C-alpha positions, 0 to 999 in steps of 0.5 A, a space after each residue: 873465603 869460600 872455595 871457588 868451583 872451577 868448571 872443567 873447561 876453565 880450570 887451568 891444566 884441565 879438570 876431569 869431566 866427571 869431577 871439579 877442581 877447587 880454586 886450583 887443579 891442585 885439589 880435585 874432587 869427584 863425588 858420586 859420579 859412579 866412576 868405574 875407573 879413576 879418571 884419566 884426564 887429571 891435572 899433572 899438578 894435582 896434590 889432593 885427589 878425592 873420589 867418593 861414592 863411585 864403583 871402582 870395585 878393583 884397583 888394578 896395577 898402575 890404576 893412576 898411572 895414565 898420566 904421571 901424578 908425581 906431586 899427588 900427596 893425598 888420595 881419598 877413595 871413600 865409599 867407592 865399593 873397592 873390594 880388591 887391590 892388586 899388586 902395584 895398584 899405586 904405581 906412579 904416585 911416588 910422592 903419596 903420603 896419605 891414603 884413605 880407603 875407608 868405607 870400602 868392603 875390602 875382600 882382597 889385598 895383594 902383597 904388593 898392593 902398596 909397593 911404589 909409594 915409599 913416602 906413604 905415612 898415613 893409611 886410613 882403613 876405617 870401616 874397611 875390614 868388615 867384609 872379610 878377615 884381612 889381617 894376614 893379607 894387610 900385614 904382608 902388604 904393609 911390611 915394607 911401609 914406614 907408616 906413622 899413622 894407622 886408622 882402623 876405627 869401626 872394624 868390630 875388632 875384638 883384639 889389638 891387631 898386633 901384626 898390623 903395627 909396623 915398627 915406628 908407628 906413632 898413632 893408632 886409631 881403634 875407636 868404635 870397635 868391639 874391644 872390651 880391654 887390652 890383655 896383658 900380652 897385648 900390653 907387653 907388645 906395646 912395650 916393645 922398643 919399636 912401639 914405645 912411641 905409639 899413641 892410641 885412640 880407644 874411644 867408643 869401645 864397649 870396655 868391660 870393667 871387671 877384674 880382667 881390666 886391672 892390667 890395662 887400668 894400671 898400664 893406662 895410669 902409668 902411661 896415660 899420655 899414650 892413650 890420647 882419649 883416656 879421659 873420655 873412656 868409660 865402662 860399658 859394663 857391668 851395670 853397676 859401673 856403666 858410664 863410670 870414667 876409667 880413670 876414676 876406678 879403683 882396682 878393688 871395684 873391678 870384680 868378676 862375678 857371674 857373667 851374662 851367660 850364667 857361668 861364674 866369673 874367674 874370681 868366683 870360680 877360683 874361690 870355689 876351687 880354693 874352698 873345695 881344696 880346704 874342705 878336702 884337706 880338713 877331711 884328710 886330717 880328720 880321717 888321719 886322726 881317726 886312724 891314729 886313735 882307732 884303739 882309743 876310739 874302739 875302747 871308748 865305744 866299748 865303754 859307752 856300750 857297757 854304760 848304756 847296757 847297765 843303764 838299760 838294765 837298771 830301767 828294766 829292773 825298775 819296770 819289773 818291780 813296778 809291774 809285780 802285783 805282790 809288790 803293789 799289794 804290799 805297798 797298799 797294806 797298812 
């Protein structure tokens, strides 16, 4: 059955003038009404509230407390141009379990922004961390939360945001970021006792399949169930491996060559260093041999010089004999 859109005047308990209620006042949706503050005449029994396409800009203290919403469990504030969340902004929402702030240009999040919502378990911040670096602010704001799911998709993250992983987190969405790999230190943080139940979504990241990916590949194979979309992960580079599924890669295929900037890769650099050390050792050994046999070498050079001198004198004598006209006439007389 299609949901029934109830006009504001006919909705039981009343519906906000800029919104509409679907079937019952428990689901309220306010779309593209350019609201500058949350509606005040919300039904007290509302469970799900969605405000999209407005211009809320700032969520002040007790932004939704004009009328007690003790049963509100899901609050969606997408595309609302929210850039600032002040202390106790969610005061008066004691039953809130899911908060969606995706697609907002967040610039400032107060340390007490999420205070007053002890039951909050899901926080969605997809494409909300692009306007400013907010990792430290969010870490302070989230320190007293007991989150189970955190969504950070589409935020151009280049590393695992370790400070945003509260103990007990069960699911982390990092899709569509700028992750090339998970480094060894990041993998160790995921093995901490308080995060061993954490599962990841890593799809649509530009994974670089070079030698630096080996620790992550080994970890993913040993704990494959912790990467929910492991089968869909594919290499973004180098060109020879582009599009190859990660789970089909062998470690020996992950090599480090010249990077796009022309600088040697890690493995190639190490090879050059090793080759230089070997050459240096060979040179040192050769010089030591020369030093220890310096007398014999000097004697050999002297003998070689004398032999060359005798040979040259023999050539010189023959030349003089051939050039003497008396010897030539004696040879020609019968």
